[in-house]
N, C-alpha and C positions, 0 to 999 in steps of 0.2 A: 368714635366719640360717643360716650354713653351719656344719656340724659336721665340722671337719677337724682331727682330733686324731691325733697319732702314737700308735699302739698299741704299748706296750712288751712286752706278753705276755699271752696268754690261756690259762688252764689248761684241762685237759680236764674240769674240773668245771663249765664254763659250762652254765647251765640253759636249756633250750628248752622252752617250754610249748605251742607250736603250730607245725606246719610242714606245708606242702602243696607238692607238686611237680607241675607240669603235665607231661603225657606227649608233647606235640606236639614233634617234632624240627625244628630249624631249622639248615640247613647253610650258610646264606649268609655267616656270619661267618667270617673267616679268623683263624688264631691270630696273636697279637701277636708281632712280632719285636723282642725286647728283649735288649740285651747283658747278659752275665752280671753285669758290675760294676754296671750300672744296676739289675738285678733285686735284687741283694743290698742295695742302698741303699734299696729301696722299702719303705714301711711295710707291716706285716702287714694283709692283707685288701684292699689296693689292687690288685685283680685287673686292672683296666684301665689301671694305671700312669699315672693322671692327677695323682698327687700328693696325693690326699685320699681319705678313706673316706666313701662314701655309698652309696645304694641302687643306683647304677649298677654298683657292684662285684657286688652280688647278681645283677643281670641278666646281667653278663658271665660270672660263674661258671656260671650256669644254661645259657648258650649253649655254654660249653666242655663241660659235662657232656652236653648234647644231642648234640654232635658226637662225643664219645668213645664214647657208648653208641648212636650212630646210624651214620652212614656214614663216620666218620673216627676209628676207634678208636686211631690212632697219635698223635692230637693231644696235645701236651704242655700240661698245666695248670700255670700258674705255682705255684711252691712256696709263695708267700705267700698262696695261696688257702686254706690249711689254717688257718682263723681260730680254730677251737676247739682246736687243738693235739693232735688225736687221731692224727696221722700220715698222714692222707689227706684229699683234698679231695672233699667230698660236698655234697649239697643242704643238709645240716645247716649247713654253713659259710655258705651264702647266707642262710639263715634267721637265724643268729646275727648276721651283719652287719646285716641289716635290723632285727633287734630292738634292736641297740645304737643304731641311728639313731633309731627311734621313741622309745626311752627318753630319749635326749638332747633330742629335739624336744619331748616332753611336759613336760620339766622347764624348758623355756625360756619366754619370754614372746612371745606373738604380736605381730609388728610388720610383717608383710609388706604392701607396697603396690606394685601393679604394674598395668599395662594392656597387653594384647597385642592385636595385630591379628587373630589367629586362634586363639591358644592360650588355654585357660581351664580352670579347675576351678569347677564350680558346684554349689550345693546346691538340690535341688528343694523345692517347697512342697507342703503337704498340709493338709487339713481333718480334724478329728477331734472326737468327742464327749468330754465330760468322763469321765475314768477309763479311756479306751480306749487301745489300743496302735496306733500308726500307723508305717508304713515310710516313711522319707524317703530318696530316692535321691541319689547323688552322680554327676555327669557329668564327663567330660573331653572336650576338643576339641583336637586337635593334628594335623589333616590325616591322620588314621588312621595316625599315625607316632610314637606315644608308646612309649618304651622302658621308662621307670620314673619313679616319682614318690613323694615323701614329703611329707606336709602335716599341718597341725594344724587341727582343727575345735573350735570352742567354742560353747556354747549357753547359753540361759537356765537359771539354777540351778533353776528350778521343774520342769524336765523331768528325767525319769529315763530312763536307757538300759536297754533290755531285751535284754541279751546283747551280744556283740561284733559289730562290723560284718561283713557277709557280702558276699563278692565275687561278681559275675556273671562268667560265662565261666570260663576255666581259668587265669587269671593268679593268681600267689601274692599273698596279702594277709596282711600282718603288722600287728597293731594293739596298742595299749596304751591303757587307759582310766584316767582320773582324774576327780575331781569337776568336772563341767561341761566336760570337754574330752576329746579322743581324738586320738592320733597314729596315722596310717595310712601304711604303705609298700606300694606295689604294683609288681611287676616281672614280666617274662615273658621267654621266650627268643625272642620275635618281637615285631613292632610291635602295639600295641593298636589296636583299632577304636574310633573316636569313639562316644560314647554313655554309657550307664549302666555304671558299673564296680563300684559298691559301694552297699549300702543299709544304713541304721541304723534299728533299731526303737526308738522313743521311747514312753514311757508318760506320758500326759497326766494332770495332777492331777485328782482326782475332784471337787474344789471349783472347777474352772475355770469361768469365766463365758462365755456366748456372746459372740463378738466379740473376745475376748482373743487376742493373737497372741504367739507365742514365737519369738524369732529364733535362727537357727543360722548361724554364720559361719565362713569359712576365714580364720584369722588368721596363718598362716605357711605358706610353701611352701619347703621345704628343697631339693627337687630336682624338676624337671620336664624330663626329658631326652628329646630326640628320638632315635629309633633311628639309631645310627651318626651322630649329629649333636651339636649343642651342648645344654648345659643352659640352658633358657630362664629358669629361676629366677635365674640369675646376673645377667641383664640386666633383671630386673623386667618381662619381656615376657609375663607370664602374668596374665590377668585372674582375680581371685578374686571369685566372685559368691555371696552368701549366700542363704539361703532362710528359710522360716518354717513354723510350724504354727499355723493359725487354728482357734479353737474354734467349732463349730457349735451352734446352739440346739436344744434338745430339742423335738420336735413334741408338742403336746398331743394326747392321744388323742381321737378323735371319738366321741361317744356317739350310737349310732344310736337312733332312736325306736322304742318298742314297736310292732310291726306291720310293721317294715321287714324282711320276710322275705327279700328279694333283696339286702339290704345295699347299697343305692344311696344311703343317707342320708336317704331320705324314705319315708313311708307313702303308697302310692298303690294304685290298683286293680290295678297290676301285681303287688303283693305277694299279694293274694288269688288272682290267677290263678296265680302261682308255686306257692303251696301246693296249689291244686286240681290243677294239672298234675302236680306231683311225686307226690301221693298217688294220682292216677289211674294212674300207671305202677307202682303198688304199691311205691314207694320210701318209705323212712322218713326224716323230717327229725329229726335228733338235736337235742333241745332244748338239750343242753350246748354243741354246736357252733354252734347258731343260736337263741339264747334269744329273739331279737326276733320270731321266727315264732309263739311261744306267746302270742298276743294276749290270750286270756282267762285266762292264768295258772294253768291246771290241771295244768301239769307235762308236757304232751305237745302235739304239733302234730297237729291233726286238721282235718277240713273245717269244724268249728265255728269254728276260728280264721279261716279264710278268710271264712266268712259274717259273723263279727263285724267283721272289717275292712271288708267291703263295706257293712255297715249303718252303721258309723261314718262312712265317707266320704259315704254318701248323706245322713246327717244334716247333715254339714258344708256340703253344697251348698244346703240349704234356706234 
């Protein structure tokens, strides 16, 4: 689903609730050479002049800003980059563009289907106990050459999200949550390295049963653009691979037998020896920490417990 709408105007009252800017400078990008007439006809926010508004424009603006405040201060930033209408092009404009993309993506219906030879977005899988919080990673693969991406994740209604998605590394992450789904946009001023890019914390239902599995899927990819290359989402050449959370069973606590002073699960002559050696070193065995060593039940661990254990074992051998 492409969100390519002509923007008629954005006022300075546009609200931004989250923005981050990476500080790494990238000087490999050259300014776009666009005729004045062509620039005037370009839609607001279409910083890379490809005729549509998407997260690639956020990435392009970030590269312009990296050059301007880096080793190319004379670079001219396109006038249509002032997306929020405050009279200047800043990282805020990149964030507002990305936020508009994720808002539109979140309000749509997931329908993506594609299969790529090397490019993919995939959700990791995890195991968790009932009532616990578990982190589920999101991975990308694009030959270490991803420029920007925007996609939609949906999950089982029984799962609850514990906070917003968190980015790994220094790429900018813009996200918006709704019931059972989340739209995410990622961009940077240089190519992404393949691997984990985001993680999401999910809260597992406290009444979940062992063996139950909750699915998490990527249902739409709006943009998956190669750095200085094509948008692979246009051709459906990006694989979308879902993940899941599987509930683990709670282990039943093992009750040690009285007399098991060394906590190995059995009462043997080793327990009597353990008590005798410990006391011989003038060390105290705390009955609260090791109640199994108090064999005679008098509230303390003494040589009498070691003797009682030895006698009981001797009886058992007869």
